[in-house]
N, C-alpha and C positions, 0 to 999 in steps of 0.2 A: 870829731870822730863819733861815728854812730856806735851806740852800745845797746845790746839787748840782754836783759838779765832775767833768767827763769828762777821759779821758786815753786814750792809745793810738792816736789817729789818725796816719796816716803815708802816705807814697807807697809803693805796693806794685804789682808786676807782675800782669797778669792771671793768674789761677790760684793766686795767692797768698792768705795768710791774715793776719788781724789780729784782735787781742782788744782790745775797748774795755772800759774801766772807768768806773764812775760811783760816786762816794764822797758819801754823804748825811750832812748834819747838821742839827740844829735842828728835827727832826720826829720823830714817833713812827713809825718805819720800818715796823713790821708792820702798821699801818693803812692803807698805801698800796699800790696797784698800781704797780709799776715798769715803765717802758716806754722803748723806743728809737724815736726818729723821725729822719727825714732830710729835708733840704731842698736843692734846687739852685736856682741864680739864675732868676728868673722863673716858678717853679712853687710850688704849695703844699706846705707841710710834710706828709709822709705818715708813716703809722704803719709801723714796721718789725716790732716784736714787743713784747709785754707779758707780765708774769709776776705772779701774785698772791703773797701771802705764803706761801700753802700749795704753791705751785709749779705752778698752772695757767697754761698758756701759750697765746698767740695769736700767729700769724705772718701777715704779709703773703704772698700766694701767690708773689710774685716772689723771696722769700727762704727759703721753706720748703725743708728738706732741705739748705740751705747754711749757715744761720745758726742759732745756738743761744743763747737768752737764759737767764740764771741769776741767782741772787741769794744772798747770804749775810746772813741777818738779824742775825747775831751781830756782824759787821763793818760792817753798814749799807751794803752796796755791791750794785750790780748789774753784770752783765757782758754783752757781747755777742760771741761767738766768730763770726767771720766767715771761711768758707772758700770756696774756688773763686771768688774775686772776679772780677768783670767790670767793664769801664769803665762800665757802667750803674750800678754801685754807687757811683760817685763822687758825694760829697755831703758836706755838713756834717751830722754825726750829733749829735743832742741826746738827753740823758737827761731823763726825765720821771717825776715822782711824782704820781700821782692818787689822792685819797682813795677808799678802798674803799667799798662799799654799806654797811658797818657804821660808816663814819666820815663821815656826810653833813655838808655845809655847810662843810668846811674847804677852802681853796683848793689847787689844784694848783701845782706848782713845775717850773721848767725850769733846765737847765744852760746854759752859755754856748756849747757846741758844740765839736766837735773834727772837723778836716778829714780826710777819707779820699779819697785820690786813687788811682785804679787805671789805670796807664798803663805802657807799655813804654818 
């Protein structure tokens, strides 16, 4: 069974920074696009950023130039560096692993989420 485990969520003041981590196991890590999504109560889960095994990235407009996604294929981990945080970034952040176009038919996986709260 595949497992994704997030860590690093915390309470932080506006303008502060956090680094989220996602540790993966039970899957062929390099065959997956890794992503970070976030969700607030009463709203749909939304994409924050994704990164392919080769390092190609996609960012939501709301986080571009503030957040940086990365991955370490040897350690089977992905990361989200979050800078200049605002209260609108408050959400539960979820790690995601989606099969690449070269690995069709496999299911995607989600972590259990980590809470990020931006408040003074």
